[in-house]
KEKE-3310 file (N, C-alpha, C; in steps of 0.2 Angstrom, whole numbers, plus 5000, padded with zeros to 4 digits):
npx = (5004:5009:5005:4994:4979:4983:4980:4979:4980:4977:4980:4973:4967:4959:4963:4977:4993:4989:4977:4983:4992:4983:4977:4988:4992:4981:4981:4991:4984:4980:4968:4960:4959:4953:4956:4951:4948:4936:4920:4914:4914:4928:4927:4938:4947:4949:4941:4936:4934:4925:4924:4937:4937:4927:4934:4944:4936:4931:4942:4942:4945:4943:4936:4936:4929:4934:4929:4940:4948:4964:4969:4964:4965:4955:4947:4957:4960:4948:4948:4958:4953:4941:4945:4952:4942:4933:4941:4948:4961:4977:4990:4998:5002:5000:5006:5000:4992:4992:4996:4999:5009:5017:5029:5039:5048:5044:5032:5024:5009:5004:4993:4993:5006:5003:4994:5001:5010:5001:4994:5003:5016:5011:4999:5004:5011:5001:4993:5002:5005:4993:4991:5002:5001:4992:4999:5010:5006:5007:5017:5022:5020:5025:5023:5030:5026:5037:5048:5065:5078:5085:5094:5094:5081:5073:5071:5060:5050:5051:5043:5035:5044:5050:5040:5039:5051:5050:5041:5049:5058:5050:5047:5060:5062:5052:5056:5067:5063:5052:5053:5045:5039:5042:5048:5047:5053:5048:5057:5056:5066:5063:5049:5032:5018:5002:4985:4983:4995:4994:4982:4987:4996:5009:5022:5027:5021:5032:5041:5038:5036:5025:5011:5011:5024:5028:5019:5023:5035:5031:5024)
npy = (4994:5007:5018:5023:5031:5041:5051:5047:5052:5046:5047:5041:5029:5018:5005:4993:4999:5010:5005:4994:5001:5008:4998:4993:5004:5005:4993:4997:5005:5018:5030:5033:5043:5041:5045:5048:5048:5043:5035:5024:5007:5002:4996:4987:4987:4981:4985:4998:5015:5015:5001:4998:5007:5001:4989:4995:5000:4988:4983:4990:5004:5021:5027:5038:5043:5053:5060:5065:5074:5076:5084:5097:5111:5117:5106:5098:5106:5106:5092:5091:5099:5093:5081:5086:5092:5082:5072:5080:5082:5080:5069:5063:5063:5053:5053:5045:5044:5041:5043:5032:5029:5022:5025:5029:5044:5049:5042:5046:5053:5070:5073:5062:5065:5077:5072:5063:5072:5081:5073:5066:5074:5087:5085:5079:5090:5100:5093:5092:5105:5110:5102:5105:5116:5111:5099:5105:5108:5098:5091:5082:5070:5067:5057:5052:5042:5036:5031:5024:5036:5033:5035:5025:5019:5028:5026:5023:5027:5041:5053:5049:5045:5057:5064:5057:5059:5072:5072:5067:5077:5088:5082:5082:5096:5100:5093:5100:5113:5114:5113:5105:5095:5080:5074:5061:5050:5035:5023:5009:4996:4987:4986:4989:4978:4982:4985:4993:4991:4978:4979:4986:4977:4976:4967:4951:4943:4939:4949:4959:4967:4964:4975:4976:4976:4989:4995:4991:4997:5010:5012)
npz = (5000:4996:4990:4997:4998:4989:4974:4958:4941:4925:4909:4893:4898:4895:4891:4888:4892:4900:4907:4914:4922:4930:4937:4944:4952:4960:4967:4976:4984:4979:4973:4958:4943:4927:4911:4894:4876:4871:4877:4873:4867:4857:4841:4837:4847:4863:4879:4890:4897:4907:4911:4916:4927:4935:4938:4946:4957:4962:4968:4980:4979:4974:4959:4945:4930:4916:4902:4889:4877:4873:4865:4865:4874:4883:4887:4893:4904:4911:4914:4923:4933:4937:4942:4954:4960:4963:4970:4979:4979:4970:4966:4957:4939:4925:4910:4898:4887:4869:4852:4839:4824:4811:4798:4784:4780:4767:4767:4777:4781:4782:4790:4799:4805:4811:4820:4829:4835:4841:4850:4857:4862:4863:4870:4882:4886:4888:4898:4909:4911:4916:4927:4936:4945:4955:4959:4965:4978:4988:4984:4970:4956:4939:4926:4910:4897:4887:4873:4873:4869:4854:4840:4829:4831:4825:4811:4799:4807:4810:4814:4824:4834:4836:4842:4854:4860:4862:4873:4883:4884:4889:4901:4907:4908:4917:4929:4933:4934:4943:4960:4968:4962:4955:4939:4927:4914:4907:4900:4891:4886:4876:4865:4871:4871:4866:4864:4853:4845:4842:4834:4823:4818:4822:4822:4830:4845:4852:4851:4859:4876:4890:4895:4909:4915:4913:4921:4933:4934:4934:4947)
capx = (5000:5014:5001:4988:4975:4985:4976:4983:4977:4980:4977:4973:4966:4954:4966:4984:4997:4985:4973:4988:4995:4977:4977:4994:4992:4975:4983:4995:4980:4978:4962:4962:4955:4954:4954:4951:4944:4929:4918:4911:4919:4931:4926:4944:4951:4945:4942:4933:4936:4920:4926:4943:4934:4924:4939:4947:4931:4931:4948:4940:4947:4938:4938:4933:4930:4933:4930:4944:4952:4969:4972:4960:4966:4949:4946:4962:4959:4942:4950:4962:4949:4936:4949:4953:4935:4931:4945:4951:4969:4980:4996:5002:4999:5003:5004:5000:4988:4996:4994:5005:5009:5024:5030:5045:5047:5040:5025:5020:5004:5004:4988:4996:5011:5000:4990:5006:5012:4996:4992:5009:5020:5007:4994:5007:5013:4995:4991:5007:5005:4987:4992:5007:4999:4989:5005:5015:5004:5009:5023:5019:5024:5023:5027:5029:5027:5041:5053:5072:5081:5089:5093:5092:5074:5069:5071:5053:5045:5054:5039:5032:5049:5051:5035:5040:5057:5047:5038:5054:5061:5045:5048:5066:5062:5048:5059:5072:5059:5048:5056:5041:5037:5047:5045:5051:5051:5050:5060:5056:5071:5059:5042:5026:5013:4996:4979:4985:5001:4990:4977:4991:5000:5016:5026:5024:5021:5038:5045:5036:5035:5018:5010:5012:5031:5029:5015:5027:5040:5027:5023)
capy = (5000:5012:5024:5024:5037:5046:5052:5047:5053:5043:5048:5035:5024:5013:4998:4993:5002:5014:5001:4991:5006:5009:4992:4993:5009:5004:4988:5000:5010:5024:5031:5034:5046:5039:5050:5045:5052:5040:5031:5019:5002:5002:4990:4983:4987:4979:4989:5005:5018:5012:4994:4999:5010:4996:4985:4999:5000:4981:4983:4994:5010:5025:5029:5043:5043:5059:5060:5070:5074:5080:5089:5103:5114:5118:5099:5096:5110:5103:5085:5092:5102:5088:5077:5089:5094:5075:5069:5085:5083:5077:5068:5061:5063:5048:5055:5039:5044:5041:5041:5028:5028:5022:5026:5033:5051:5050:5039:5048:5058:5076:5072:5058:5069:5082:5068:5060:5078:5084:5069:5064:5079:5093:5083:5078:5097:5103:5090:5094:5112:5111:5099:5107:5120:5106:5095:5109:5109:5093:5088:5077:5066:5067:5052:5052:5036:5038:5026:5027:5040:5029:5037:5020:5018:5033:5024:5021:5030:5047:5058:5046:5045:5064:5066:5054:5062:5078:5071:5066:5084:5091:5080:5084:5103:5101:5091:5105:5119:5113:5110:5101:5091:5076:5071:5055:5047:5028:5021:5002:4994:4984:4989:4987:4976:4985:4984:4997:4988:4972:4981:4988:4972:4978:4962:4945:4944:4938:4955:4964:4965:4965:4981:4975:4977:4996:4997:4990:5003:5017:5011)
capz = (5000:4995:4987:5001:4997:4984:4968:4952:4935:4920:4902:4889:4903:4893:4889:4887:4897:4905:4911:4918:4927:4934:4942:4948:4957:4964:4972:4981:4988:4976:4970:4951:4938:4921:4906:4887:4871:4871:4882:4870:4865:4851:4837:4836:4853:4869:4885:4890:4904:4912:4913:4920:4933:4939:4941:4952:4962:4965:4973:4986:4978:4971:4952:4942:4923:4913:4895:4888:4871:4876:4860:4866:4881:4888:4889:4898:4910:4914:4916:4930:4938:4939:4946:4960:4963:4965:4976:4984:4978:4964:4968:4951:4932:4921:4903:4894:4880:4864:4845:4836:4817:4808:4791:4782:4779:4761:4767:4783:4779:4786:4795:4804:4808:4816:4826:4834:4838:4845:4856:4861:4865:4865:4875:4888:4889:4891:4904:4914:4913:4920:4933:4940:4951:4960:4961:4969:4985:4993:4981:4966:4951:4933:4922:4903:4894:4880:4872:4873:4863:4850:4833:4825:4831:4821:4804:4797:4811:4813:4817:4830:4839:4838:4847:4861:4862:4865:4879:4888:4885:4893:4908:4910:4910:4923:4934:4936:4935:4948:4965:4972:4957:4951:4933:4925:4908:4907:4893:4891:4882:4870:4864:4875:4868:4867:4859:4847:4841:4839:4829:4818:4815:4822:4824:4833:4852:4855:4850:4864:4883:4892:4899:4917:4917:4913:4926:4939:4934:4936:4954)
cpx = (5004:5011:4995:4985:4978:4980:4980:4978:4980:4976:4978:4972:4962:4957:4974:4988:4993:4981:4978:4991:4989:4977:4982:4994:4986:4977:4987:4991:4978:4971:4964:4957:4957:4951:4955:4946:4937:4927:4915:4916:4921:4929:4932:4948:4947:4946:4939:4935:4931:4922:4932:4941:4931:4929:4942:4942:4931:4937:4947:4943:4942:4941:4933:4934:4929:4935:4934:4948:4958:4972:4969:4961:4961:4947:4951:4962:4953:4944:4953:4957:4944:4939:4950:4947:4932:4934:4948:4958:4971:4988:5001:4998:5003:5001:5005:4996:4993:4993:5000:5004:5016:5024:5037:5043:5043:5033:5021:5015:5004:4999:4990:5001:5008:4997:4995:5009:5007:4994:4998:5012:5016:5002:4998:5009:5007:4993:4995:5006:4999:4987:4997:5005:4996:4995:5009:5013:5007:5015:5020:5023:5021:5027:5025:5031:5030:5046:5060:5074:5086:5088:5091:5085:5070:5067:5064:5048:5047:5049:5036:5038:5051:5046:5036:5046:5055:5044:5043:5057:5057:5046:5054:5066:5058:5052:5064:5068:5055:5051:5052:5037:5042:5044:5050:5048:5053:5052:5061:5061:5068:5052:5037:5020:5006:4991:4981:4990:4998:4986:4981:4996:5007:5020:5023:5025:5027:5043:5043:5035:5027:5018:5012:5019:5032:5024:5019:5032:5037:5026:5030)
cpy = (5006:5019:5025:5031:5042:5046:5052:5047:5050:5044:5042:5029:5018:5006:4999:4995:5006:5010:4997:4995:5007:5004:4992:4998:5008:4998:4991:5005:5016:5024:5034:5038:5044:5043:5046:5049:5049:5036:5024:5013:5003:4996:4985:4982:4986:4984:4996:5008:5016:5005:4994:5002:5005:4991:4988:4999:4993:4980:4987:5002:5014:5027:5034:5043:5050:5059:5066:5069:5078:5085:5096:5106:5115:5111:5097:5100:5107:5096:5086:5094:5097:5083:5080:5090:5087:5072:5074:5086:5079:5076:5065:5061:5058:5050:5049:5039:5045:5040:5038:5027:5028:5022:5030:5040:5053:5047:5041:5054:5064:5075:5068:5061:5073:5078:5066:5066:5080:5080:5067:5070:5085:5091:5082:5085:5100:5100:5092:5101:5114:5108:5102:5112:5116:5102:5099:5109:5104:5089:5082:5074:5067:5062:5052:5045:5037:5033:5029:5031:5036:5031:5031:5018:5022:5031:5021:5023:5037:5051:5056:5047:5052:5066:5063:5057:5069:5078:5070:5073:5088:5089:5082:5091:5104:5099:5096:5112:5119:5109:5105:5096:5087:5073:5066:5053:5040:5026:5013:5000:4991:4987:4986:4985:4979:4983:4987:4994:4981:4974:4983:4983:4973:4972:4956:4947:4943:4944:4960:4962:4967:4972:4981:4977:4985:4999:4996:4995:5009:5017:5013)
cpz = (5000:4993:4991:5000:4993:4978:4962:4946:4929:4913:4898:4894:4901:4892:4889:4893:4902:4909:4916:4924:4932:4939:4946:4954:4962:4969:4977:4985:4985:4973:4963:4947:4931:4915:4899:4883:4871:4876:4879:4868:4858:4847:4836:4842:4859:4875:4884:4897:4909:4915:4918:4927:4938:4942:4947:4958:4966:4969:4979:4985:4974:4964:4949:4934:4920:4906:4893:4881:4872:4871:4861:4874:4886:4891:4894:4904:4914:4917:4923:4935:4941:4944:4953:4964:4966:4971:4981:4983:4972:4966:4962:4944:4928:4913:4898:4887:4874:4857:4842:4828:4815:4801:4790:4781:4773:4762:4773:4781:4784:4792:4801:4808:4813:4822:4831:4838:4843:4851:4860:4865:4867:4870:4881:4891:4892:4897:4910:4916:4917:4927:4938:4946:4957:4963:4966:4977:4990:4990:4977:4961:4945:4929:4915:4901:4887:4880:4873:4867:4860:4843:4828:4825:4827:4814:4803:4802:4814:4817:4824:4836:4841:4843:4854:4864:4865:4872:4885:4889:4890:4900:4911:4912:4916:4929:4937:4937:4941:4954:4969:4968:4954:4945:4930:4918:4908:4900:4893:4885:4875:4870:4869:4871:4870:4862:4852:4842:4838:4833:4823:4815:4816:4826:4828:4841:4855:4855:4855:4871:4884:4896:4906:4919:4917:4919:4933:4940:4936:4944:4957)
residu = (MET:ARG:LEU:GLN:ASP:GLN:VAL:VAL:LEU:ILE:THR:GLY:GLY:SER:ARG:GLY:VAL:GLY:ALA:ALA:VAL:ALA:ARG:ALA:VAL:ALA:ARG:GLU:GLY:ALA:HIS:VAL:ALA:LEU:ALA:GLY:LYS:THR:LEU:GLU:PRO:HIS:PRO:LYS:LEU:PRO:GLY:THR:LEU:GLY:GLU:VAL:ALA:GLU:GLU:ILE:ARG:SER:MET:GLY:GLN:LYS:ALA:LEU:VAL:VAL:GLN:THR:ASP:ILE:ARG:PHE:PRO:GLU:GLN:VAL:GLU:ALA:MET:ILE:GLN:ARG:THR:VAL:ASP:HIS:PHE:GLY:ARG:LEU:ASP:ALA:LEU:ILE:ASN:ASN:ALA:GLY:ALA:ILE:PHE:TRP:GLY:THR:THR:THR:GLU:PHE:PRO:VAL:LYS:ARG:TYR:ASP:LEU:VAL:MET:ASP:VAL:ASN:VAL:ARG:GLY:ALA:PHE:LEU:ALA:SER:GLN:ALA:ALA:ILE:PRO:HIS:LEU:ARG:GLU:LYS:GLY:GLY:HIS:ILE:VAL:MET:MET:SER:PRO:PRO:ILE:ASN:PRO:LYS:ALA:ALA:VAL:GLY:LYS:GLY:PRO:TYR:ILE:VAL:SER:LYS:PHE:GLY:MET:THR:MET:VAL:GLY:MET:ALA:ILE:ASP:VAL:GLU:GLU:PRO:ASN:VAL:ALA:ALA:HIS:ALA:LEU:TRP:PRO:ILE:THR:GLY:ILE:ARG:THR:ALA:ALA:THR:VAL:ASN:LEU:GLY:MET:GLY:ALA:ASP:SER:GLU:TRP:ARG:LYS:PRO:GLU:ILE:LEU:ALA:ASP:ALA:THR:VAL)
# end
């Protein structure tokens, strides 16, 4: 129960890494706010915010569902405020929401480029900016879910890697700028298997680690 009565806000909490982190922090005694763009089931991806929230409640912890598209500042600000109003505090923000698309420079559509930038680095920036005033009060944490900075990894997925590198840089800045807020970026050495990677056919299961290993690292 290392996180007894702490409040953890997780973006992209419907499935995969976000859901695994929600379960992991709840087992440690945290209450959880779950944010995501949609509430309805995805036709190809299992899991919803409501289903994860019910799992958290079944563990004896409180859960809040906040429908949020992190591309829009007003929705992000409302997400943070609703969490604080509901629980009375905010102790950690997990910037997990992500858009994934791989392609070479000539094959990467501009719309996809904008999407990965808006959701990954810009979304993490907006959420962190809105959360920091509340995290300052008691001391808090921000976690960025971003892969290792490896130039070779950029081949065939450059814009996506740039967006994740941006998340790490935002976290590094916050960690120095905010004396009462610790910011981290988690860099799994190999990829994490999620519903999105399965849906996009990104390699065999043997090439990926399970989301739970990243959830343990988050705790």
